[in-house]
N, C-alpha and C positions, 0 to 999 in steps of 0.2 A: 402547370409546371414548376418547377422549383424555381425561386428566386436565387440569386446569387448566395452562395453559402460560404460560410468561412470554416475552413478545414483547419484545426489545431492538433499538430501532432505532439505526443508525450505532452500533453499541458500538465498533468497532475505533476510531473516532476518542476515544472516552472513554479507551480503554486505551492507544494509541500515539499520541496528538496529539501533535505537535511543539511544544515550548516554545521560544517565541522568547527568541533570546539577549538578556537584560538587559544594559545599559551597565555597563562595570566596567573595571578595569585591563587595558589590552591591551600586548601587545608588540608592536613594529613588524613588519610583514610581511615575511619573508626570500623573495628570489628571486635567481636561479632556483629553482625548487622540482622535485623529481620525485614523481610520482604513480604508485603502483603499481596502476592500475586495471585492470578486465577485458580494455581492449585493450594491455595490456602496460605499460611504463615510460614514462609520459607527462611530456616535461619542459616545464614551463611558464616561458619566460623572464623575463616581468616581470607585473606584477599586472593581470589582464585587465579591461578598461573597458567592454566589449561583449560579453556573454554571451548566448548565445540556449539554451533549455533545449526540450528535446523530450520530456519525460517529467514527468507531474505531480508525481511524488516529488520528482525533482530540484526542480522549481520550489518546492515547500515547504522542501525543504532549504536552498535558496539564500536564500530570505526569512528564513528561521529563523535563520541564522548570521549574516545581517547584510550580505549581499551585494545586496540589493533594488536599490540605486542605480546597480548595475553591469549588471543584465540589462535587455536592450533588446528582447526579444522571448520568449514562451513560445508553445508548442504550443495546437492548438484544444482539447485535452482537461483543459489545466491550468486549472481554475476556482478555486484557491484559492492564495493569497490573492486577494480580489477586485481587489485594485489592481494585480495582474501584468498585465503589457502583453500581453494574449492576441491571437493571431493567426489566421489560416487554416493556417499551418504545420502538418505533420502529422507525426508520431513512428512512424505506421504505414504512412504511404507518402509517404516524404520527398521532398522536390523539392531536389536539390542547389542549384541555380542560385537558387531561391526563399530558401534560407537562407542563401547566401552574398551575395545582395542586402542583408541587414541589416549587412554588412562585421562579422562577428563574428570577435574575436580567440581565443573560445572557446565550443565547444557541446558541450553535456551530453546524451547519449543514453542511452536504455535497451535500444534494440534496434539491431543493426548492420546485417547483410545487403548489405555493401559501403558503406554510408553514411560509416564513418570513413575509409575509403582513399579515396572520391571527394572528401570536403572535405578532406582532407591534400594531396592533390596541389594543392590550391588554396591551400595554405599555412595552413590553418585548423586550431587547434589542436582535438582532439575527446578528451572524457573519457567512455569507456563504463562506465556506472553499471546494470547490470542488475537486475530485480526482484529483491531479496533473499531468500534462502530461510531466511535465521535472524535473528534479532533483533542477533546480535552483527555479521552482515554488514551491516545496515541502519545501525547505528552506526557501524561502519568506513565506510560509502559517505558518512554526513554529515561524518566527520571529513575524506576526501580532499576534498569539496566546499569544506570551509572552508580547506582548505591551499591548494586550487587557485585560489581567489579573495583570499586574503590575510585571511582569517577564522577561523584556526585557533583562537584562544580563543574567539570565539563558538560554535564549533562543539562544543568541549570543554565550555561552559556548556550548550548544547543536549543533548548526551548525558546529561551528569550528571543533568540536569533530567528525562529522560526515564526514565532507571534508577531516579531516586528515586521517580517517580511511579507506574512499573510495581509497584517493590516494595510500595510502599504499597496500591495495589489488590490486589495479591497476598495481602499480609497482611491485607485488610479481608474476604476471604471466610472467612465461618465454616467450621469443619471438616465441619459436618454437609452442607454445600453442595458440598464438594470432588469428590464423584463425581457430579453431576448430569450427565444427556444432554444434548448440544447437536446441533441441525440448523442448519447454516451455510447460508441460502438464497442463492445468486448470482442466480438467475432463476426467474420465476415458473413455468418447467417444469421446476422441482426439480433444477437443477445444483448441485452442492455441493462443499465442499472438504474434504478428509480431513486428517488429522495429519500428513500427509506435506508440508504446504503452510506457508507463512509463517504464516496465520491459525491454520491448524490448532495450530500448535508453540505459539501464543500461548494458546490454550485449554488444552493439556497443562500450561501453567504453572500455570494455575489448578485443575488437576485434574478438568478436565470431561471425560466420555466422549463421542466424537464417533461418531455413527451411520452417518456415512458412509463410516467406515474398512471395515466389514465388506461394504459393497457395492460396493467399489472393485475389481472382478474383474481390469481391465486395467492397475490399479496407475498409473493417469494423474494421480492427485492430485484430480481434477475430476469423478467419477462425476455421471451424471444418474439421481437416485432416482425412485420413484413415489409417488406419494399414498398407494399402498396400504402400501408398504413405510414411510413416515415415519409412518403411522397405527400400524403394527404395532409399531414400536419405541417409540411414546409419547413423544418428547422433552419433557424438563422446561425446556430453554431454545431458542427460536428467534430466531436473529439474521439481521436482514434486511440484505442487501447490495443489495437491488434498489429501495430507497426512492427512489432518486434517478432511476436511468435509467428504471424501470418503474412508479413510483407505488404500490408495496406499502406498505402500513401493516398495523397489527395489525387494524384494522377489516376490511381486506379478505382480509388473509391466514388471521385466525382462522375465518371462516365456510367458507373454501376447503378446507382441512383437515378441520374439524370436521363439515362436511355431507358430506364424503366418508366420515367415519367411521359418520356415521348411516346413509348409504347402505348400508355394508358390514353393520352391525349390524341394518339391514331385512332385507336379504336372507338373513342367516343364522338370523334367526327364521322366515322363510317357508320354507327349506329344510328 
């Protein structure tokens, strides 16, 4: 049977929530600037005034560093902050003509697949900022977005705030809790994330033991576990990443796993 399990809802937001840049002394933005992005050295000749974001992470970064007044459109998955100009643009199946219709002077994307080249042919500057593998990479991308939009100082303050917050959170975990086992649920059908992923590396910073690591036979980083496996590993922490997409809560997940454990226990007694 499962021992009492701690259910954490939206824990990632608590750990890595962006800290909006607070007003402070700033130096005048310097242009042109060259950004060493994932799509090479991107030269931005002047401060962008019409930015399109096709990535929820980039949207949050843009607003956090203080570039919100420059953003004219964001993709259909960008739901934070609420005031972001959300559109029907897709970052997964992008339409070059639909993007160009917003007359952007900078487009920030996280997936390429030829999109960058298509937009560049139209004279549109593109910044490719893929999903980061590490926290250090996430910090670098925030700094790049800050420099690209003329908010380098704001980006510096955001990164420092995140570093300070994360350090404080790590230090707040008691030594006796450093080796707790964690199950990160991506979807109700038990897809999870191992220590080789971004969120998995965050758990390692806290000293947590990820139950998905031993089950990732293909080294994909995102194995599909079974209810039986989860019960057998008896995780002490369950993190729900499917609370928004799939309506999962402590009330719905607890019985789902515990009931499975009860079935196993019942079958074992009868056999």
